[in-house]
C-alpha positions in Angstrom: 194.9 65.1 127.9 192.5 65.4 130.8 189.1 67.3 130.4 190.6 70.1 132.5 193.7 70.2 130.5 191.8 70.2 127.3 189.7 73.2 128.4 192.7 75.0 129.5 194.4 74.5 126.3 191.4 75.6 124.4 190.9 78.8 126.3 194.6 79.6 126.3 194.6 79.1 122.5 191.6 81.4 122.2 193.2 84.0 124.3 196.7 83.8 122.4 194.9 84.2 118.9 192.9 87.1 120.2 195.8 88.9 121.7 197.8 88.3 118.5 195.0 89.6 116.2 194.8 92.8 118.4 198.5 93.3 118.2 198.7 92.7 114.5 195.7 94.7 113.2 194.4 96.3 116.5 191.1 94.5 115.5 189.5 91.3 116.5 188.6 90.3 112.8 191.2 87.6 112.5 190.1 86.1 116.0 186.4 86.1 114.8 187.5 84.1 111.6 189.5 81.7 113.9 186.2 81.1 115.8 184.1 80.9 112.7 186.2 78.3 111.0 186.3 76.3 114.4 190.0 76.0 114.1 190.6 75.4 117.8 191.1 71.5 117.9 190.6 71.5 121.6 187.1 73.0 121.2 186.3 70.9 118.2 188.4 67.7 118.2 186.1 66.0 115.6 186.3 68.7 112.9 187.6 67.3 109.5 190.6 68.7 107.9 192.1 70.1 111.1 195.8 68.9 111.9 195.5 66.7 115.0 199.0 66.4 116.5 200.2 63.2 118.3 200.1 63.5 122.0 203.0 64.6 124.1 203.0 61.1 125.6 203.5 59.5 122.3 206.5 61.8 121.2 209.1 60.8 123.7 208.4 57.2 123.0 209.1 57.9 119.2 212.5 59.6 120.4 213.5 56.8 122.5 212.9 54.6 119.6 215.3 56.9 117.5 218.0 56.4 120.1 217.4 59.5 122.1 218.2 59.2 125.8 216.7 62.3 127.3 213.4 64.3 126.6 212.7 67.7 127.8 209.8 70.0 127.1 211.3 73.4 126.5 208.0 75.6 126.2 204.2 74.8 126.3 201.5 77.1 125.8 197.8 76.5 125.0 198.4 72.9 124.0 201.4 73.6 121.7 204.8 72.3 122.6 208.5 72.7 121.8 210.3 69.6 123.0 213.4 67.7 122.1 215.9 65.0 123.0 219.5 64.3 123.4 221.7 61.5 122.2 224.9 60.9 124.2 
């Protein structure tokens, strides 16, 4: 991911967490905890104990090795992705 992509994903994730916190509790408390725990891996990529998923570029290679012939990204937001492949 480019520096621009990382910054965009980080900011989108922060915004998504704040929006969800406000929708859920009408409060930014959960968002504040999210920030305090430094849970946004795009802002804090070296933090220990945070899930660091494989890159989107690695995933289709694994699907190809498993026999999938097509790969699509169905949804992507804030660096989070739903994707899949097809076997014909």
